[in-house]
C-alpha positions in Angstrom: -11.3 -13.1 -49.7 -10.2 -9.4 -50.0 -12.2 -9.2 -52.7 -15.1 -9.5 -50.8 -14.5 -6.8 -48.0 -15.5 -3.5 -49.5 -13.3 -1.1 -48.4 -15.6 2.3 -46.5 -15.0 6.0 -48.1 -12.0 7.6 -47.3 -14.6 10.5 -46.2 -16.7 8.2 -43.7 -13.3 7.2 -41.8 -12.1 10.7 -42.2 -15.3 11.8 -40.0 -14.9 9.2 -37.6 -11.6 9.9 -37.6 -12.3 13.8 -36.7 -15.0 12.4 -33.7 -12.1 10.4 -32.4 -9.9 13.2 -32.4 -13.0 15.3 -30.2 -13.5 13.1 -27.8 -9.3 12.1 -27.2 -8.6 15.7 -27.0 -11.6 17.1 -25.1 -11.2 18.1 -21.3 -12.5 16.5 -19.2 -10.8 13.2 -20.8 -7.6 14.9 -20.0 -8.5 15.2 -16.6 -9.7 11.9 -16.1 -6.6 10.7 -17.5 -4.8 13.2 -14.9 -6.7 11.2 -11.9 -5.9 7.7 -13.2 -2.5 8.7 -13.7 -2.4 10.5 -10.3 -3.3 7.8 -8.6 -1.2 4.7 -10.6 2.0 7.1 -9.7 0.7 7.7 -5.7 0.3 3.7 -5.7 3.5 3.2 -7.1 5.1 5.4 -4.4 3.4 3.4 -1.2 6.2 1.5 -0.1 7.9 4.9 0.3 4.7 7.0 1.6 4.1 5.7 5.0 0.6 6.9 6.3 -2.5 6.5 4.6 -3.2 10.4 4.9 0.0 11.4 3.5 -0.9 9.2 0.4 -4.2 10.9 0.2 -2.2 14.2 0.4 0.1 13.4 -2.2 -2.5 12.4 -3.9 -4.6 15.5 -4.2 -1.2 17.4 -4.2 0.0 15.3 -7.2 -3.8 15.7 -9.1 -3.6 19.7 -8.5 -0.3 20.0 -9.4 -1.3 18.3 -12.6 -4.2 19.6 -13.6 -2.4 23.0 -13.1 0.4 22.4 -15.8 -2.6 21.0 -18.8 -4.2 24.4 -17.6 -1.6 26.3 -18.0 0.5 25.2 -20.6 -1.9 23.1 -22.7 -5.0 24.3 -22.3 -4.1 28.0 -23.1 -2.3 28.0 -25.6 -5.1 25.4 -27.7 -7.6 28.0 -26.7 -5.5 30.4 -28.0 -5.1 28.8 -31.6 
């Protein structure tokens, strides 16, 4: 059965991997991930945070902190290279 399936060329696989890496490392995708992580982090801490307004404030603070951390540490280092 294995001889029926034709393996793709290494150049095609490399092109697909490069495309995937470009998408995974894009700024939009990373900020979307940070948004989801901040949201999950806020939901997990919701028993400790008693009011809705404090939860929203915590989410905004958490997202801005993670975004600034990404921007100032990782994004600037990658742009220099």
